[in-house]
C-alpha positions in Angstrom: 18.1 15.3 0.3 15.7 15.9 3.2 13.7 13.2 4.9 10.5 14.8 3.5 11.8 14.5 0.0 12.8 10.9 0.5 9.4 10.1 2.0 7.7 11.8 -0.9 9.7 9.6 -3.3 8.7 6.5 -1.4 5.1 7.6 -1.5 5.2 8.2 -5.3 6.6 4.7 -5.9 4.1 3.2 -3.5 1.2 4.8 -5.3 2.5 3.4 -8.6 2.7 -0.1 -7.0 -0.8 0.2 -5.8 -2.0 1.5 -9.1 -0.4 -1.4 -10.9 -2.0 -3.9 -8.3 1.4 -5.6 -7.7 1.7 -8.1 -4.9 3.5 -6.6 -1.9 5.5 -9.8 -1.9 6.6 -9.5 -5.5 10.0 -11.0 -6.2 10.1 -11.2 -10.0 13.1 -9.2 -11.2 11.4 -8.3 -14.4 8.4 -6.8 -12.6 10.6 -5.0 -10.1 12.9 -3.6 -12.8 10.0 -1.3 -13.9 10.1 0.4 -10.5 13.9 0.5 -10.3 14.0 2.2 -13.7 11.3 4.6 -12.7 13.2 5.6 -9.5 16.5 6.0 -11.5 14.9 8.2 -14.2 12.5 10.3 -12.2 14.7 10.8 -9.1 18.1 10.7 -10.8 19.4 7.9 -8.6 22.1 5.3 -9.1 21.1 1.6 -9.3 21.7 0.8 -5.7 19.8 3.8 -4.3 16.9 3.1 -6.7 16.7 -0.5 -5.5 16.8 0.7 -1.8 14.0 3.2 -2.5 11.8 0.7 -4.2 12.4 -1.9 -1.5 11.4 0.7 1.1 8.3 1.6 -0.8 7.3 -2.1 -0.7 8.1 -2.3 3.0 6.1 0.9 3.6 3.1 -0.6 1.9 3.5 -3.9 3.7 3.7 -2.1 7.1 0.8 0.1 6.2 -1.4 -2.8 5.2 -1.0 -4.8 8.4 -2.2 -4.2 11.9 0.7 -4.9 14.2 3.3 -3.2 16.3 6.6 -3.0 14.3 8.6 -2.9 17.4 7.2 -6.2 18.5 7.1 -7.9 15.2 9.8 -6.0 13.2 11.9 -9.2 12.9 9.4 -10.5 10.3 10.8 -7.8 8.0 14.4 -8.1 9.0 14.2 -4.7 10.8 16.1 -5.9 13.8 14.2 -3.7 16.3 15.1 -4.4 19.9 
């Protein structure tokens, strides 16, 4: 899969998260399961890849919603930028 395809998948899940008005800090497994199942069925992914994709969609939205330099403050997200 190309990077543009992967980015498109992240964007589709992100749009659904926004549409559902879900908190970007959501941790409830029942709520997140909806997005994992969506990723598995629409993008034909295995469980672990679906979870990764959904987590990246939340991270994408979180980074997009804040005004900071990810290289300076990436440790807040566990990004480990140096």
